[in-house]
C-alpha beads as a LAMMPS data file, in Angstrom:
LAMMPS data file: protein, C-alpha beads

276 atoms
275 bonds

1 atom types
1 bond types

-500.0 500.0 xlo xhi
-500.0 500.0 ylo yhi
-500.0 500.0 zlo zhi

Masses

1 110.0

Atoms # bond

1 1 1 -298.649 306.877 -182.771
2 1 1 -296.240 309.109 -184.696
3 1 1 -296.912 312.837 -184.981
4 1 1 -295.549 314.543 -188.130
5 1 1 -292.893 317.198 -187.530
6 1 1 -295.079 319.912 -189.042
7 1 1 -297.758 319.417 -186.364
8 1 1 -297.153 321.726 -183.416
9 1 1 -300.530 321.666 -181.672
10 1 1 -300.900 325.385 -182.226
11 1 1 -303.242 324.670 -185.127
12 1 1 -306.195 323.913 -182.855
13 1 1 -309.102 326.295 -182.328
14 1 1 -308.525 328.980 -179.698
15 1 1 -311.516 327.770 -177.653
16 1 1 -310.052 324.261 -177.506
17 1 1 -306.663 325.719 -176.586
18 1 1 -308.368 327.551 -173.754
19 1 1 -309.843 324.275 -172.461
20 1 1 -306.442 322.600 -172.575
21 1 1 -304.920 325.297 -170.346
22 1 1 -306.288 323.332 -167.389
23 1 1 -303.664 320.669 -168.134
24 1 1 -299.911 320.730 -167.479
25 1 1 -298.115 322.390 -170.406
26 1 1 -296.403 319.291 -171.833
27 1 1 -299.557 317.217 -171.516
28 1 1 -301.617 319.972 -173.138
29 1 1 -299.207 320.059 -176.079
30 1 1 -299.421 316.283 -176.544
31 1 1 -303.213 316.353 -176.433
32 1 1 -303.333 319.278 -178.865
33 1 1 -301.133 317.478 -181.379
34 1 1 -303.340 314.396 -181.277
35 1 1 -306.444 316.543 -181.735
36 1 1 -304.832 318.172 -184.776
37 1 1 -304.236 314.720 -186.238
38 1 1 -307.888 313.809 -185.644
39 1 1 -309.031 316.908 -187.531
40 1 1 -306.508 316.330 -190.312
41 1 1 -307.413 312.671 -190.928
42 1 1 -311.103 312.367 -190.093
43 1 1 -312.244 312.771 -193.711
44 1 1 -309.510 310.929 -195.597
45 1 1 -308.629 308.220 -193.074
46 1 1 -311.287 307.912 -190.333
47 1 1 -309.725 304.833 -188.742
48 1 1 -306.413 306.643 -188.227
49 1 1 -308.264 309.662 -186.874
50 1 1 -310.090 307.374 -184.463
51 1 1 -306.782 305.933 -183.240
52 1 1 -305.409 309.411 -182.493
53 1 1 -308.648 310.342 -180.739
54 1 1 -308.264 307.395 -178.398
55 1 1 -304.802 308.623 -177.417
56 1 1 -306.145 312.107 -176.707
57 1 1 -308.996 310.569 -174.727
58 1 1 -306.600 308.514 -172.650
59 1 1 -304.534 311.618 -171.882
60 1 1 -307.369 314.040 -171.104
61 1 1 -310.764 312.433 -170.691
62 1 1 -312.043 315.291 -168.532
63 1 1 -311.710 317.866 -171.308
64 1 1 -314.975 318.404 -173.200
65 1 1 -313.237 319.168 -176.508
66 1 1 -311.437 315.841 -176.298
67 1 1 -314.678 313.952 -175.655
68 1 1 -316.299 315.747 -178.590
69 1 1 -313.385 314.929 -180.923
70 1 1 -313.491 311.310 -179.799
71 1 1 -317.220 311.303 -180.526
72 1 1 -316.820 312.596 -184.057
73 1 1 -313.994 310.138 -184.765
74 1 1 -316.161 307.251 -183.545
75 1 1 -319.098 308.610 -185.572
76 1 1 -316.924 308.752 -188.712
77 1 1 -316.069 305.073 -188.262
78 1 1 -319.724 304.161 -187.629
79 1 1 -319.109 303.281 -183.982
80 1 1 -322.404 304.926 -183.100
81 1 1 -322.814 303.618 -179.563
82 1 1 -319.363 304.856 -178.617
83 1 1 -319.928 308.155 -180.402
84 1 1 -323.206 308.720 -178.591
85 1 1 -321.561 308.096 -175.221
86 1 1 -318.819 310.617 -175.979
87 1 1 -321.268 313.247 -177.232
88 1 1 -323.386 312.816 -174.114
89 1 1 -320.293 313.256 -171.950
90 1 1 -319.312 316.430 -173.822
91 1 1 -322.858 317.794 -173.470
92 1 1 -322.819 317.149 -169.715
93 1 1 -319.505 318.968 -169.394
94 1 1 -320.475 322.038 -171.403
95 1 1 -324.246 322.237 -171.033
96 1 1 -324.412 323.048 -174.757
97 1 1 -327.061 321.551 -177.065
98 1 1 -324.867 321.977 -180.141
99 1 1 -324.346 318.204 -180.463
100 1 1 -328.057 317.376 -180.263
101 1 1 -328.525 316.694 -184.014
102 1 1 -325.527 314.384 -184.317
103 1 1 -326.611 312.576 -181.153
104 1 1 -329.985 311.990 -182.788
105 1 1 -328.252 310.721 -185.905
106 1 1 -326.322 308.248 -183.760
107 1 1 -329.683 306.884 -182.653
108 1 1 -330.499 306.370 -186.336
109 1 1 -327.182 304.625 -186.823
110 1 1 -328.060 302.282 -183.965
111 1 1 -331.303 301.370 -185.701
112 1 1 -333.492 303.481 -183.418
113 1 1 -335.116 306.073 -185.720
114 1 1 -338.047 306.479 -183.342
115 1 1 -335.655 307.823 -180.705
116 1 1 -334.221 310.253 -183.243
117 1 1 -337.747 311.441 -183.981
118 1 1 -338.425 311.883 -180.286
119 1 1 -335.283 313.988 -179.939
120 1 1 -336.467 316.160 -182.846
121 1 1 -339.424 317.187 -180.699
122 1 1 -337.453 318.001 -177.539
123 1 1 -336.991 321.582 -176.209
124 1 1 -333.255 321.380 -176.978
125 1 1 -334.034 321.854 -180.683
126 1 1 -335.397 325.348 -180.040
127 1 1 -332.071 326.294 -178.444
128 1 1 -330.097 325.387 -181.577
129 1 1 -328.874 328.050 -183.978
130 1 1 -330.199 328.105 -187.538
131 1 1 -327.551 325.666 -188.820
132 1 1 -328.303 323.274 -185.977
133 1 1 -332.035 323.412 -186.625
134 1 1 -331.518 322.629 -190.314
135 1 1 -329.261 319.727 -189.334
136 1 1 -331.958 318.462 -186.969
137 1 1 -334.489 318.686 -189.794
138 1 1 -332.213 316.575 -192.000
139 1 1 -331.835 313.971 -189.267
140 1 1 -335.593 313.871 -188.637
141 1 1 -336.286 313.418 -192.348
142 1 1 -333.749 310.610 -192.433
143 1 1 -335.468 308.963 -189.474
144 1 1 -338.807 309.193 -191.292
145 1 1 -337.256 307.456 -194.285
146 1 1 -335.754 304.786 -192.029
147 1 1 -339.301 304.019 -190.902
148 1 1 -340.559 303.902 -194.480
149 1 1 -342.405 307.212 -194.210
150 1 1 -341.189 308.791 -197.462
151 1 1 -344.012 311.312 -197.843
152 1 1 -343.553 312.443 -194.247
153 1 1 -339.821 312.838 -194.879
154 1 1 -340.566 315.116 -197.829
155 1 1 -342.906 317.240 -195.720
156 1 1 -340.293 317.417 -192.935
157 1 1 -337.760 318.924 -195.345
158 1 1 -340.161 321.531 -196.690
159 1 1 -339.236 324.728 -194.893
160 1 1 -338.330 328.371 -195.336
161 1 1 -334.667 327.347 -195.524
162 1 1 -335.425 325.011 -198.442
163 1 1 -337.482 327.650 -200.254
164 1 1 -334.896 330.396 -199.759
165 1 1 -332.827 331.512 -202.752
166 1 1 -329.898 332.549 -200.557
167 1 1 -327.007 330.111 -200.307
168 1 1 -325.968 329.072 -196.826
169 1 1 -323.515 326.380 -195.676
170 1 1 -326.383 323.906 -195.347
171 1 1 -328.207 324.789 -198.595
172 1 1 -326.674 322.147 -200.886
173 1 1 -327.216 319.309 -198.430
174 1 1 -330.812 320.359 -197.704
175 1 1 -331.718 320.592 -201.388
176 1 1 -329.943 317.300 -202.067
177 1 1 -331.825 315.511 -199.286
178 1 1 -335.100 316.857 -200.644
179 1 1 -334.278 315.723 -204.193
180 1 1 -333.231 312.298 -202.936
181 1 1 -336.497 311.909 -201.034
182 1 1 -338.438 312.883 -204.165
183 1 1 -336.632 310.144 -206.109
184 1 1 -337.664 307.607 -203.476
185 1 1 -341.255 308.809 -203.860
186 1 1 -341.091 308.305 -207.628
187 1 1 -341.269 312.047 -208.344
188 1 1 -338.273 312.124 -210.663
189 1 1 -339.125 315.290 -212.615
190 1 1 -339.262 317.288 -209.394
191 1 1 -336.115 315.546 -208.182
192 1 1 -334.218 316.711 -211.279
193 1 1 -335.202 320.285 -210.503
194 1 1 -333.952 320.036 -206.928
195 1 1 -330.721 318.235 -207.798
196 1 1 -330.062 321.102 -210.230
197 1 1 -330.704 323.579 -207.415
198 1 1 -328.375 321.610 -205.148
199 1 1 -325.640 321.873 -207.778
200 1 1 -326.005 325.677 -207.764
201 1 1 -325.113 325.747 -204.071
202 1 1 -322.766 322.761 -203.949
203 1 1 -319.219 323.198 -202.684
204 1 1 -318.298 319.588 -203.384
205 1 1 -320.143 318.152 -200.396
206 1 1 -322.632 316.170 -202.519
207 1 1 -322.734 314.139 -205.728
208 1 1 -325.762 316.069 -206.995
209 1 1 -324.303 316.443 -210.500
210 1 1 -323.879 312.678 -210.814
211 1 1 -327.394 312.033 -209.523
212 1 1 -328.892 314.530 -211.967
213 1 1 -326.961 313.021 -214.868
214 1 1 -328.150 309.562 -213.844
215 1 1 -331.775 310.693 -213.888
216 1 1 -331.277 312.296 -217.288
217 1 1 -329.680 309.148 -218.684
218 1 1 -326.246 310.677 -219.202
219 1 1 -323.309 308.288 -219.037
220 1 1 -319.930 309.625 -217.984
221 1 1 -316.786 308.351 -219.655
222 1 1 -314.115 307.564 -217.153
223 1 1 -311.289 309.401 -218.907
224 1 1 -308.736 308.579 -216.256
225 1 1 -309.462 304.858 -216.459
226 1 1 -309.260 304.937 -220.257
227 1 1 -305.916 306.720 -220.110
228 1 1 -304.598 304.128 -217.675
229 1 1 -305.772 301.297 -219.934
230 1 1 -304.171 302.956 -222.972
231 1 1 -300.901 303.368 -221.086
232 1 1 -300.956 299.718 -220.033
233 1 1 -301.622 298.628 -223.617
234 1 1 -298.750 300.799 -224.850
235 1 1 -296.388 299.222 -222.331
236 1 1 -297.506 295.730 -223.334
237 1 1 -297.021 296.548 -227.029
238 1 1 -293.542 297.916 -226.334
239 1 1 -292.651 294.774 -224.374
240 1 1 -293.885 292.555 -227.223
241 1 1 -291.884 294.566 -229.802
242 1 1 -288.773 294.356 -227.664
243 1 1 -289.237 290.599 -227.301
244 1 1 -289.610 290.209 -231.091
245 1 1 -286.446 292.232 -231.692
246 1 1 -284.548 290.057 -229.214
247 1 1 -285.692 286.935 -231.074
248 1 1 -284.589 288.408 -234.430
249 1 1 -281.159 289.280 -233.032
250 1 1 -280.786 285.775 -231.642
251 1 1 -281.757 284.312 -235.042
252 1 1 -279.189 286.495 -236.810
253 1 1 -276.489 285.479 -234.337
254 1 1 -277.319 281.798 -234.822
255 1 1 -277.141 282.264 -238.609
256 1 1 -273.692 283.810 -238.409
257 1 1 -272.435 280.967 -236.230
258 1 1 -273.768 278.380 -238.683
259 1 1 -272.048 280.191 -241.581
260 1 1 -268.714 280.042 -239.778
261 1 1 -269.099 276.351 -239.103
262 1 1 -269.881 275.656 -242.772
263 1 1 -266.646 277.304 -243.987
264 1 1 -263.994 274.922 -245.391
265 1 1 -260.615 274.739 -243.584
266 1 1 -258.831 276.407 -246.571
267 1 1 -261.291 279.299 -246.453
268 1 1 -260.704 279.735 -242.744
269 1 1 -256.924 279.697 -243.185
270 1 1 -257.242 282.184 -246.047
271 1 1 -259.321 284.412 -243.865
272 1 1 -256.705 284.200 -241.121
273 1 1 -254.011 284.937 -243.665
274 1 1 -255.793 288.116 -244.683
275 1 1 -255.686 289.255 -241.099
276 1 1 -251.879 288.822 -241.079

Bonds

1 1 1 2
2 1 2 3
3 1 3 4
4 1 4 5
5 1 5 6
6 1 6 7
7 1 7 8
8 1 8 9
9 1 9 10
10 1 10 11
11 1 11 12
12 1 12 13
13 1 13 14
14 1 14 15
15 1 15 16
16 1 16 17
17 1 17 18
18 1 18 19
19 1 19 20
20 1 20 21
21 1 21 22
22 1 22 23
23 1 23 24
24 1 24 25
25 1 25 26
26 1 26 27
27 1 27 28
28 1 28 29
29 1 29 30
30 1 30 31
31 1 31 32
32 1 32 33
33 1 33 34
34 1 34 35
35 1 35 36
36 1 36 37
37 1 37 38
38 1 38 39
39 1 39 40
40 1 40 41
41 1 41 42
42 1 42 43
43 1 43 44
44 1 44 45
45 1 45 46
46 1 46 47
47 1 47 48
48 1 48 49
49 1 49 50
50 1 50 51
51 1 51 52
52 1 52 53
53 1 53 54
54 1 54 55
55 1 55 56
56 1 56 57
57 1 57 58
58 1 58 59
59 1 59 60
60 1 60 61
61 1 61 62
62 1 62 63
63 1 63 64
64 1 64 65
65 1 65 66
66 1 66 67
67 1 67 68
68 1 68 69
69 1 69 70
70 1 70 71
71 1 71 72
72 1 72 73
73 1 73 74
74 1 74 75
75 1 75 76
76 1 76 77
77 1 77 78
78 1 78 79
79 1 79 80
80 1 80 81
81 1 81 82
82 1 82 83
83 1 83 84
84 1 84 85
85 1 85 86
86 1 86 87
87 1 87 88
88 1 88 89
89 1 89 90
90 1 90 91
91 1 91 92
92 1 92 93
93 1 93 94
94 1 94 95
95 1 95 96
96 1 96 97
97 1 97 98
98 1 98 99
99 1 99 100
100 1 100 101
101 1 101 102
102 1 102 103
103 1 103 104
104 1 104 105
105 1 105 106
106 1 106 107
107 1 107 108
108 1 108 109
109 1 109 110
110 1 110 111
111 1 111 112
112 1 112 113
113 1 113 114
114 1 114 115
115 1 115 116
116 1 116 117
117 1 117 118
118 1 118 119
119 1 119 120
120 1 120 121
121 1 121 122
122 1 122 123
123 1 123 124
124 1 124 125
125 1 125 126
126 1 126 127
127 1 127 128
128 1 128 129
129 1 129 130
130 1 130 131
131 1 131 132
132 1 132 133
133 1 133 134
134 1 134 135
135 1 135 136
136 1 136 137
137 1 137 138
138 1 138 139
139 1 139 140
140 1 140 141
141 1 141 142
142 1 142 143
143 1 143 144
144 1 144 145
145 1 145 146
146 1 146 147
147 1 147 148
148 1 148 149
149 1 149 150
150 1 150 151
151 1 151 152
152 1 152 153
153 1 153 154
154 1 154 155
155 1 155 156
156 1 156 157
157 1 157 158
158 1 158 159
159 1 159 160
160 1 160 161
161 1 161 162
162 1 162 163
163 1 163 164
164 1 164 165
165 1 165 166
166 1 166 167
167 1 167 168
168 1 168 169
169 1 169 170
170 1 170 171
171 1 171 172
172 1 172 173
173 1 173 174
174 1 174 175
175 1 175 176
176 1 176 177
177 1 177 178
178 1 178 179
179 1 179 180
180 1 180 181
181 1 181 182
182 1 182 183
183 1 183 184
184 1 184 185
185 1 185 186
186 1 186 187
187 1 187 188
188 1 188 189
189 1 189 190
190 1 190 191
191 1 191 192
192 1 192 193
193 1 193 194
194 1 194 195
195 1 195 196
196 1 196 197
197 1 197 198
198 1 198 199
199 1 199 200
200 1 200 201
201 1 201 202
202 1 202 203
203 1 203 204
204 1 204 205
205 1 205 206
206 1 206 207
207 1 207 208
208 1 208 209
209 1 209 210
210 1 210 211
211 1 211 212
212 1 212 213
213 1 213 214
214 1 214 215
215 1 215 216
216 1 216 217
217 1 217 218
218 1 218 219
219 1 219 220
220 1 220 221
221 1 221 222
222 1 222 223
223 1 223 224
224 1 224 225
225 1 225 226
226 1 226 227
227 1 227 228
228 1 228 229
229 1 229 230
230 1 230 231
231 1 231 232
232 1 232 233
233 1 233 234
234 1 234 235
235 1 235 236
236 1 236 237
237 1 237 238
238 1 238 239
239 1 239 240
240 1 240 241
241 1 241 242
242 1 242 243
243 1 243 244
244 1 244 245
245 1 245 246
246 1 246 247
247 1 247 248
248 1 248 249
249 1 249 250
250 1 250 251
251 1 251 252
252 1 252 253
253 1 253 254
254 1 254 255
255 1 255 256
256 1 256 257
257 1 257 258
258 1 258 259
259 1 259 260
260 1 260 261
261 1 261 262
262 1 262 263
263 1 263 264
264 1 264 265
265 1 265 266
266 1 266 267
267 1 267 268
268 1 268 269
269 1 269 270
270 1 270 271
271 1 271 272
272 1 272 273
273 1 273 274
274 1 274 275
275 1 275 276
């Protein structure tokens, strides 16, 4: 697959670059460029990102960073079985538990929420950093909801991180998940409060503002769509006006031709004589 000229491979994280040093230089550069493309496209075009990840995987399957990137690309395209296999491979290579929450979420994606719940109780969770533990809490709450245990999901999300007033990278998503669970439990007044709190911490990662507006009965006017419709109507009106003008011009031309035909021969000769 083509690599844009502006991609050099030097954009990758220094830790990944360190891993790639085990490869021959040219091969390392090719792998790095494909990994850059995965990172660049995974949000806007997951299928393309997945395709680049497969190339990197074919070139360097023994590099943990490559297996992890391939896992996230598969996860983004909802290929959960494949993603789980890649994450497990990366974990074996590094010994790190960092991928534990996303591995559990793959189990959810495969329709096995009970396995995700089991993973939430494993010793690996205690080895996660704060962000990883919050992510694991979100996955566990999601698994509870998958099993129809809404109240248990709400309890799972209740934590010191949720109650904290400080804003962390996970704050918006945690508050949003809590508000969403409250909606499912029919506790809409409380949900409004927590969607509002999610908005305070949101960096664009959630649609909390839309959800809050929906609960409050606010309807948004799609200004962009209205502008497009107005522009289309203006074009159509201009086309119709132009067509009418063309018809009028044709009618005038036909009238002039008929007038010339109706002239008597003497009038025509006189007209020619005037020209002389």
